[in-house]
Backbone as ProteinMPNN parsed JSONL, in Angstrom:
{"seq_chain_A": "MSTYDEVLAQVQRLTPAEQIRLLEALKALVFRPAEVEGDSEEIIPPVEIAESEAAWLDYQAGGYRGISSNELKLKPFC", "coords_chain_A": {"N_chain_A": [[65.127, 115.385, 49.345], [67.356, 117.772, 50.555], [67.525, 121.308, 49.833], [70.0, 123.658, 48.7], [69.597, 126.173, 50.1], [68.101, 125.256, 52.333], [69.89, 123.528, 53.632], [71.904, 125.482, 54.129], [70.501, 127.177, 55.919], [70.259, 125.276, 58.09], [72.947, 124.955, 58.813], [73.55, 127.447, 59.717], [72.261, 127.465, 62.095], [73.826, 125.954, 63.641], [76.238, 125.666, 66.279], [79.158, 127.781, 66.704], [81.475, 126.129, 67.057], [80.491, 123.727, 66.023], [80.112, 124.414, 63.369], [82.725, 124.94, 62.547], [83.769, 122.348, 62.781], [82.14, 121.079, 60.817], [83.014, 122.533, 58.585], [85.701, 121.657, 58.421], [85.219, 118.956, 57.822], [84.014, 119.195, 55.313], [86.021, 120.406, 53.801], [87.814, 118.268, 53.773], [86.449, 116.54, 52.108], [86.299, 117.913, 49.669], [88.892, 118.756, 48.989], [90.387, 116.44, 48.679], [92.978, 114.145, 47.539], [93.203, 112.747, 44.181], [93.01, 109.602, 42.701], [94.65, 108.11, 40.039], [92.876, 106.646, 37.519], [93.193, 103.188, 37.011], [95.794, 103.167, 37.865], [96.894, 102.664, 40.747], [99.015, 103.744, 42.217], [99.588, 106.354, 41.404], [98.917, 109.478, 42.467], [97.119, 112.416, 42.328], [97.548, 115.605, 43.538], [95.209, 117.849, 45.144], [95.617, 120.551, 44.634], [96.914, 120.59, 42.109], [94.817, 119.574, 40.586], [92.95, 121.578, 40.813], [94.433, 123.713, 39.556], [94.643, 122.667, 36.971], [91.978, 122.531, 36.214], [91.31, 125.237, 36.298], [93.053, 126.191, 34.287], [91.981, 124.841, 32.088], [89.41, 125.987, 31.946], [90.105, 128.546, 31.373], [91.314, 128.254, 28.895], [89.067, 127.417, 27.445], [87.572, 129.736, 27.488], [88.885, 131.299, 25.806], [91.223, 132.475, 26.728], [93.798, 131.481, 26.514], [96.097, 131.753, 24.021], [97.919, 130.181, 22.758], [100.955, 129.19, 21.107], [103.021, 130.459, 18.474], [103.897, 128.948, 15.281], [106.496, 129.523, 14.645], [107.659, 130.172, 17.142], [107.357, 127.717, 18.304], [109.194, 126.17, 16.764], [111.594, 127.138, 17.689], [111.86, 126.013, 20.101], [113.688, 123.64, 22.015], [113.905, 120.153, 21.436], [113.205, 117.664, 23.783]], "CA_chain_A": [[66.51, 115.865, 49.323], [67.45, 119.164, 50.926], [68.063, 122.251, 48.877], [71.1, 124.454, 49.235], [69.056, 127.124, 51.069], [67.714, 124.536, 53.512], [71.126, 123.163, 54.22], [72.58, 126.696, 54.716], [69.783, 127.547, 57.145], [70.563, 124.438, 59.138], [74.275, 125.221, 59.19], [73.592, 128.661, 60.425], [71.769, 127.241, 63.356], [74.874, 125.233, 64.404], [77.135, 126.463, 67.129], [80.408, 128.099, 65.952], [82.338, 124.976, 67.095], [79.95, 122.739, 65.11], [80.319, 124.966, 62.044], [84.112, 124.702, 62.247], [83.82, 120.866, 62.568], [81.568, 120.83, 59.559], [83.947, 123.074, 57.602], [86.88, 120.735, 58.208], [84.724, 117.74, 57.123], [83.799, 119.572, 53.904], [87.354, 120.563, 53.154], [88.417, 116.976, 53.546], [85.747, 115.973, 50.988], [86.545, 118.727, 48.439], [90.327, 118.782, 48.661], [91.118, 115.087, 48.742], [93.698, 113.794, 46.265], [92.543, 111.852, 43.269], [93.785, 108.461, 42.285], [94.493, 108.019, 38.596], [92.21, 105.385, 37.131], [94.031, 102.153, 36.462], [97.116, 103.222, 38.431], [96.651, 103.009, 42.129], [100.107, 104.382, 42.814], [99.703, 107.75, 40.944], [97.983, 110.312, 43.154], [97.179, 113.764, 41.865], [97.195, 116.465, 44.625], [94.065, 118.651, 44.881], [96.112, 121.806, 44.062], [97.118, 120.33, 40.703], [93.462, 119.347, 39.995], [92.383, 122.911, 40.749], [95.148, 124.438, 38.557], [94.286, 122.124, 35.718], [90.619, 122.971, 35.877], [91.412, 126.717, 36.019], [93.681, 126.363, 32.972], [90.996, 124.388, 31.065], [88.35, 126.988, 31.799], [90.743, 129.713, 30.75], [91.477, 127.844, 27.498], [87.75, 127.358, 26.809], [87.121, 131.07, 27.381], [89.748, 131.987, 24.867], [92.268, 133.14, 27.45], [95.065, 130.993, 26.144], [96.182, 131.883, 22.594], [98.893, 129.217, 22.262], [102.242, 129.778, 20.544], [103.073, 130.451, 16.952], [104.74, 127.835, 14.756], [107.865, 130.011, 14.682], [108.032, 129.985, 18.531], [107.451, 126.201, 18.515], [110.43, 125.706, 16.081], [112.773, 127.552, 18.548], [111.935, 125.208, 21.379], [114.547, 122.51, 21.836], [113.301, 118.866, 21.709], [113.842, 117.004, 24.999]], "C_chain_A": [[66.468, 117.4, 49.693], [67.969, 120.054, 49.839], [69.213, 122.937, 49.542], [70.638, 125.405, 50.366], [68.694, 126.45, 52.368], [68.894, 124.126, 54.32], [71.855, 124.383, 54.88], [71.852, 127.128, 55.949], [70.11, 126.682, 58.316], [71.963, 124.66, 59.643], [74.344, 126.455, 60.024], [73.067, 128.58, 61.783], [72.747, 126.456, 64.283], [75.665, 126.175, 65.324], [78.406, 126.788, 66.369], [81.366, 126.902, 65.97], [81.812, 123.909, 66.161], [80.172, 123.206, 63.612], [81.797, 124.71, 61.557], [84.32, 123.201, 61.936], [83.237, 120.531, 61.214], [82.446, 121.346, 58.435], [85.067, 122.147, 57.349], [86.446, 119.457, 57.525], [84.554, 118.024, 55.638], [85.046, 119.839, 53.149], [88.021, 119.244, 52.88], [87.722, 116.308, 52.338], [86.216, 116.613, 49.653], [88.013, 118.668, 48.031], [91.129, 117.544, 48.901], [91.859, 114.784, 47.403], [92.853, 112.814, 45.406], [93.491, 110.777, 42.839], [93.598, 108.309, 40.789], [93.938, 106.611, 38.287], [93.149, 104.454, 36.436], [95.423, 102.166, 36.961], [96.981, 103.702, 39.839], [97.807, 103.699, 42.838], [100.27, 105.905, 42.38], [98.587, 108.498, 41.624], [98.181, 111.747, 42.639], [96.675, 114.703, 43.049], [96.085, 117.44, 44.236], [94.47, 120.043, 44.246], [96.309, 121.646, 42.575], [95.74, 120.162, 39.994], [92.89, 120.693, 39.745], [93.044, 123.743, 39.645], [94.812, 123.97, 37.233], [92.929, 122.554, 35.296], [90.563, 124.442, 35.567], [91.961, 126.96, 34.627], [92.761, 125.953, 31.9], [89.951, 125.408, 30.8], [88.832, 128.241, 31.14], [90.914, 129.513, 29.233], [90.107, 127.947, 26.799], [87.201, 128.832, 26.579], [87.961, 131.849, 26.45], [90.962, 132.727, 25.49], [93.68, 132.732, 26.997], [95.196, 130.985, 24.574], [97.146, 130.938, 21.968], [100.17, 129.844, 21.798], [102.286, 129.587, 19.007], [103.942, 129.302, 16.548], [106.19, 128.245, 14.797], [108.444, 129.824, 16.164], [108.23, 128.512, 18.843], [108.849, 125.646, 17.913], [111.629, 126.055, 16.864], [112.852, 126.798, 19.713], [112.749, 123.978, 21.117], [113.673, 121.233, 22.114], [113.986, 118.185, 22.939], [113.764, 115.538, 24.854]], "O_chain_A": [[65.644, 118.161, 49.186], [68.766, 119.623, 49.006], [69.41, 122.841, 50.754], [71.226, 125.425, 51.448], [68.953, 127.014, 53.431], [68.935, 124.329, 55.533], [72.337, 124.307, 56.01], [72.493, 127.428, 56.957], [70.241, 127.185, 59.432], [72.168, 124.56, 60.852], [75.133, 126.513, 60.967], [73.329, 129.46, 62.603], [72.535, 126.319, 65.488], [75.705, 127.384, 65.091], [78.705, 126.073, 65.413], [82.031, 126.67, 64.961], [82.62, 123.219, 65.538], [80.397, 122.37, 62.737], [82.065, 124.345, 60.413], [84.966, 122.847, 60.95], [83.834, 119.723, 60.503], [82.61, 120.663, 57.424], [85.385, 121.855, 56.196], [87.202, 118.905, 56.726], [84.908, 117.196, 54.798], [85.132, 119.529, 51.96], [88.717, 119.093, 51.876], [88.38, 115.566, 51.609], [86.484, 115.923, 48.669], [88.327, 118.542, 46.847], [92.308, 117.555, 49.254], [91.397, 115.135, 46.317], [91.925, 112.166, 45.891], [94.676, 111.039, 42.635], [92.465, 108.376, 40.314], [94.454, 105.583, 38.726], [93.808, 104.796, 35.454], [96.215, 101.306, 36.576], [96.954, 104.897, 40.133], [97.627, 104.198, 43.948], [101.055, 106.622, 43.0], [97.416, 108.196, 41.393], [99.314, 112.217, 42.535], [95.528, 114.59, 43.482], [96.025, 117.832, 43.07], [93.731, 120.6, 43.434], [95.89, 122.526, 41.823], [95.591, 120.616, 38.859], [92.398, 120.981, 38.654], [92.349, 124.408, 38.876], [94.682, 124.809, 36.342], [92.724, 122.911, 34.136], [89.84, 124.858, 34.661], [91.451, 127.789, 33.874], [92.71, 126.613, 30.862], [89.609, 125.7, 29.655], [88.086, 128.924, 30.438], [90.705, 130.417, 28.424], [90.004, 128.496, 25.702], [86.481, 129.097, 25.616], [87.732, 133.052, 26.323], [91.627, 133.513, 24.814], [94.625, 133.517, 27.081], [94.456, 130.263, 23.906], [97.213, 130.872, 20.74], [100.412, 131.008, 22.117], [101.678, 128.698, 18.412], [104.653, 128.734, 17.377], [107.056, 127.387, 14.97], [109.576, 129.373, 16.341], [109.156, 128.126, 19.555], [109.516, 124.798, 18.507], [112.639, 125.359, 16.757], [113.881, 126.88, 20.383], [112.544, 123.313, 20.102], [112.787, 121.284, 22.968], [115.212, 118.171, 23.055], [114.223, 114.805, 25.731]]}, "name": "protein", "num_of_chains": 1, "seq": "MSTYDEVLAQVQRLTPAEQIRLLEALKALVFRPAEVEGDSEEIIPPVEIAESEAAWLDYQAGGYRGISSNELKLKPFC"}
């Protein structure tokens, strides 16, 4: 199996047109929508997946402090 450095070296030997073609193929792999398990009709766009991941990482790092119980009491129930 190739290492990252080996693959990068191979990519750098490609022509600019081949590099662009490869970039488009990689973007299609990375930014494809995800299907919700058990519900083939619900599709989550890649942007929402990235936002959710960023929010989760922020939460884990202590960036989200939440809201106080007083603030929660002021929110209307929907």
